C-alpha positions in Angstrom: -4.8 -15.1 -3.4 -4.7 -11.3 -3.3 -2.2 -8.7 -3.0 -1.3 -7.0 -0.1 1.0 -3.6 0.7 3.6 -4.3 3.3 5.7 -2.5 5.5 8.0 -1.2 3.0 5.1 1.3 1.6 5.2 3.4 5.2 6.9 6.9 5.1 7.6 6.3 1.5 3.9 6.2 -0.3 4.9 5.7 -4.1 1.5 5.4 -5.9 2.9 4.1 -9.4 0.6 1.3 -8.1 -2.8 3.0 -8.4 -2.3 4.2 -11.9 -2.3 0.4 -13.2 -4.9 -1.2 -11.3 -7.9 -2.2 -13.1 -10.7 -2.0 -10.2 -9.2 1.0 -8.1 -8.8 -1.2 -4.7 -6.1 1.2 -3.2 -6.7 3.0 -0.3 -4.8 6.1 0.9 -3.4 6.9 4.5 -1.6 9.8 5.5 2.0 7.8 5.0 0.9 4.6 3.1 -1.2 2.8 0.9 -3.5 -0.3 1.3 -5.2 -2.6 -0.7 -8.7 -4.0 0.2 -8.0 -7.9 -0.1 -12.4 -8.2 -1.4 -11.9 -5.9 -3.8 -8.5 -7.3 -5.4 -8.6 -9.6 -8.5 -5.5 -10.9 -8.0 -3.9 -9.3 -11.4 -0.5 -8.8 -9.9 -0.2 -5.5 -12.4 0.7 -3.8 -9.5 3.3 -5.5 -7.8 6.2 -4.8 -10.3 5.0 -1.2 -10.6 6.0 -0.6 -6.5 9.6 0.9 -6.4 9.6 0.2 -2.5 8.6 -3.7 -3.5 6.0 -3.0 -1.0 3.1 -4.9 -2.8 3.3 -9.0 -2.3 1.1 -12.1 -2.5 -0.8 -13.0 0.6 0.9 -16.7 0.2 4.3 -15.1 1.3 5.6 -15.3 5.1 4.1 -13.2 7.5 1.6 -11.8 4.8 -1.4 -12.8 7.1 -1.6 -10.2 9.5 -0.7 -7.7 6.6 -4.2 -8.9 4.9 -6.2 -8.0 7.8 -4.2 -4.6 8.3 -4.9 -3.4 4.8 -8.4 -4.8 5.4 -8.9 -2.6 8.4 -7.9 0.5 6.6 -8.8 0.1 3.8 -12.7 0.7 5.0 -11.4 3.4 6.5 -9.3 5.5 4.2 -10.4 7.2 0.9 -9.7 5.3 -2.3 -7.0 6.6 -4.5 -6.8 6.2 -8.5 -4.5 9.1 -9.2 -0.8 8.8 -8.9 0.8 11.5 -6.5 4.5 12.1 -5.8 5.8 10.1 -2.9 6.4 11.2 0.6 9.5 14.0 0.9 12.3 11.4 2.1 10.9 8.6 0.6 14.3 7.4 -1.1 16.0 7.7 2.0 13.5 5.7 3.9 13.0 3.3 0.8 14.5 -0.4 2.0 14.4 0.6 5.6 13.1 -2.0 8.0 10.4 -1.5 11.0 8.5 1.0 9.8 5.3 0.3 11.0 6.6 0.8 14.7 8.4 3.9 13.6 6.2 6.0 11.1 2.9 4.3 10.7 0.0 6.8 10.9 -3.6 6.0 10.9 -4.8 9.1 9.8 -6.3 8.9 6.3 -4.7 10.6 2.8 -6.6 12.9 0.8 -7.6 10.1 -1.9 -8.6 11.3 -5.0 
């Protein structure tokens, strides 16, 4: 099993999860984070830290596509190990559905 970041992170990008990750497997895009599925040690400490409930185990229905999504972007985006402020408007977009089609950007974040 591994954990993946799903749709809820897009346009919010809360980073509470990166502070607790013991293996630094979070990678930063312009408007979301992803987890490298091969680096995740399945400890699960990040899941309850996410205010947007965007981190889920890969055993959940529909998670298979998100595993490949996380893998793809974790290989091209920079690693993030430092907590940052969420994106402007994160509270308003938290819980919104269909964010991947509306807001997702393939652009990398700053990392750090």
